[in-house]
C-alpha positions in Angstrom: 9.0 1.7 -2.9 11.2 2.4 0.5 15.1 2.9 -0.1 17.8 3.7 2.1 19.4 7.3 1.9 22.8 8.3 2.8 23.0 11.9 2.4 26.0 14.1 2.7 25.1 17.9 3.3 27.1 20.9 1.9 28.5 19.4 -0.5 30.1 21.7 -3.6 28.8 19.5 -5.9 25.1 18.3 -6.0 24.1 14.7 -7.2 22.7 11.3 -6.5 24.5 7.9 -7.2 23.5 4.2 -5.8 25.9 2.6 -3.7 23.9 -0.5 -4.0 20.6 -2.4 -4.4 18.8 -0.4 -2.0 21.1 2.7 -0.8 21.7 5.6 -2.4 24.4 8.0 -1.9 23.2 11.7 -2.1 24.9 15.1 -1.7 23.4 18.4 -1.2 24.4 22.1 -1.2 22.3 22.9 1.4 23.3 22.9 5.0 22.1 20.5 7.8 20.2 23.6 9.4 16.5 23.8 9.8 15.6 21.0 7.8 17.1 22.6 4.6 19.2 19.4 4.0 15.9 17.8 3.8 14.1 19.8 1.6 16.7 19.6 -1.1 17.2 16.3 -0.7 13.4 15.7 -1.5 14.2 18.2 -4.4 16.9 16.1 -5.7 14.6 12.7 -5.5 12.0 14.4 -6.9 13.8 15.3 -10.0 15.6 11.8 -10.0 12.8 9.5 -9.8 10.5 11.6 -12.1 7.7 12.2 -9.0 6.2 14.6 -7.2 7.4 15.7 -3.9 4.6 14.8 -2.1 5.4 11.4 -2.9 8.7 11.6 -1.2 8.3 10.4 3.1 10.9 10.4 5.2 10.3 7.2 7.5 13.6 7.5 9.5 16.5 9.5 10.5 15.1 12.8 9.9 18.1 14.7 11.9 20.3 11.8 10.9 22.6 11.5 8.0 21.0 8.0 7.0 17.5 7.8 6.5 15.3 5.0 5.4 12.6 6.8 2.8 9.1 6.0 1.3 8.8 6.9 -2.8 5.3 6.3 -4.1 6.2 5.5 -8.0 
């Protein structure tokens, strides 16, 4: 499954919410430095979708707030 994600790094409260059919907003507390926010994003999504962390890959947007992810369900 491919899904678009809008990441909000440095948030006080973490969470995942749907903004539409194939768009999620994910708030992470980690700062956008040295890939920390991306690591936390993958942690939260693996809990949300109940999959292994290795089942989630960032296809586009490694350094952007808007990303395209592939999740193997």
